[in-house]
Structure formats: structure tokens, C-alpha cells
C-alpha positions in Angstrom: -13.6 6.2 -9.5 -16.3 3.5 -8.4 -14.3 0.8 -10.0 -11.2 1.8 -8.3 -12.9 2.4 -4.7 -14.3 -1.2 -5.3 -10.9 -2.8 -6.3 -9.2 -1.1 -3.6 -11.9 -2.5 -1.1 -11.2 -5.9 -2.3 -7.6 -5.7 -2.1 -8.1 -4.8 1.9 -10.1 -7.7 2.2 -7.6 -10.1 0.4 -4.7 -8.7 2.6 -6.8 -9.0 5.7 -7.4 -12.7 4.8 -3.8 -13.3 4.3 -2.4 -11.6 7.5 -5.0 -13.7 9.4 -4.8 -17.2 7.6 -1.0 -17.1 6.0 0.8 -14.4 8.1 3.2 -12.1 7.3 5.5 -13.8 5.4 3.2 -14.4 2.8 2.1 -10.8 2.8 5.4 -9.8 2.0 6.0 -12.3 -0.5 2.9 -11.4 -2.3 3.8 -7.7 -2.3 7.4 -8.6 -3.1 6.7 -10.8 -6.3 3.9 -8.3 -7.8 5.5 -6.8 -10.8 4.6 -3.6 -12.3 2.0 -3.8 -15.0 2.7 -2.1 -18.3 0.0 0.4 -19.3 -1.1 2.2 -22.3 -1.1 6.2 -22.2 -5.0 6.0 -22.4 -5.1 3.7 -18.9 -2.5 5.9 -17.1 -3.9 7.2 -14.2 -2.4 9.6 -11.4 -0.9 7.9 -8.4 -2.6 10.5 -6.3 -6.0 9.5 -7.7 -5.3 5.8 -7.0 -4.2 6.6 -3.2 -7.4 8.6 -2.9 -9.3 5.5 -4.1 -7.5 3.2 -1.2 -8.4 6.1 1.1 -12.0 5.9 0.1 -12.2 2.1 0.3 -10.7 2.5 4.0 -13.8 4.5 4.9 -16.3 2.0 3.7 -14.3 -0.9 4.9 -16.2 -2.7 7.9 -13.4 -2.0 10.4 -10.5 -0.1 11.1 -7.6 -0.8 8.4 -4.1 -1.0 9.6 -1.3 0.7 7.7 0.3 -2.7 6.8 -2.9 -3.8 5.3 -3.4 -0.3 3.6 0.0 0.1 2.3 0.1 -3.7 0.7 -3.3 -2.8 -0.9 -2.2 0.8 -2.3 1.2 -0.8 -3.5 -0.7 -3.6 -5.7 -3.2 -1.1 -6.8 -0.3 1.2 -8.2 1.6 -1.5 -9.6 -1.5 -2.8 -11.5 -1.8 0.7 -13.1 2.0 1.3 -14.1 3.6 2.7 -11.1 6.6 1.4 -9.6 5.7 1.6 -6.1 7.4 0.4 -3.0 6.0 -0.7 0.1 8.3 0.3 3.0 8.3 -0.8 6.8 9.9 1.3 9.1 10.3 1.3 13.3 11.2 3.8 15.9 12.9 2.9 19.2 11.5 5.1 21.8 8.7 4.8 22.1 8.5 1.6 19.9 6.4 1.9 17.0 6.4 0.5 13.6 4.6 1.9 10.6 4.4 0.9 6.8 3.7 3.3 3.9 4.3 3.5 0.1 6.6 5.2 -1.9 7.5 6.0 -5.5 10.9 6.9 -6.5 11.8 7.8 -2.7 8.6 9.9 -2.4 6.2 8.9 0.3 2.7 8.9 -1.7 0.0 7.6 0.7 1.1 9.1 4.1 2.9 12.1 5.3 6.2 13.3 3.9 8.1 13.1 7.0 8.0 9.3 7.5 11.4 8.8 6.8 12.5 11.3 9.5 10.5 9.7 11.8 10.8 5.9 11.0 14.0 4.0 10.6 13.5 1.7 7.3 13.5 -1.9 8.1 12.2 -3.3 4.7 11.5 -2.2 1.2 9.4 -4.6 -1.2 
């Protein structure tokens, strides 16, 4: 678990760097182009456990983690461990808010399950 939390923390740092230096377009391309890595049965970790590792990494991160950064890191971690995760970006009109979360086969895995009811999906990658 410690290794997963460290890997998650480094992914948070990586995506913060990408957002600050390269911008959203590069972050989006990075997530979109990362393919699901095939893993053996002995390497298979639960999606819940991997999301929990990212949650712990957020606790130990040196500043508040934004949902886009967290969702990008979660998506890559899940894909590295064989899960076909998809980062979803949505918005609501009144009051205007945007949010990012992660889904596997249409089920929200790193946030509240009602995200699809609250936000209109703008992008999936």
C-alpha cells in the first residue's frame, strides 16, 4: 500500500507540473493517450484500493488537490493496474461549476455516485 500511495503522490505532482507548465491541453492528451496496461492475475488490485491510495496521497500532498489533478492521477493509476478507467469532465449551468471524476464502465469510482445527475458530461478521455 505504501508503494501505491507514493506512486499516487508522484502522479499528483506530475499532473500539477503539467497543468502549470504545459496547460490543460497537454494534461488531456496525456490521459487520453495512456492505454490500459495488461496485468496478470497476481498483480490485479481492486479499483477501490487504488482509489483509496490516491485519496491517501491527497491527504499527504503539500497543498489542496483539485479534482482535475486528482482524477487524472486516479485514471492513470487505474490504467497502469489493468482497469479501463475513464476521466470524465462535466459542468453545471446554474450556478456554473465544473468537476472531474473517474468512471469504470459507466460507474463513478472516485467520487459520489450521483455526479452524472448533477453535471452534464463535456468530455471523456
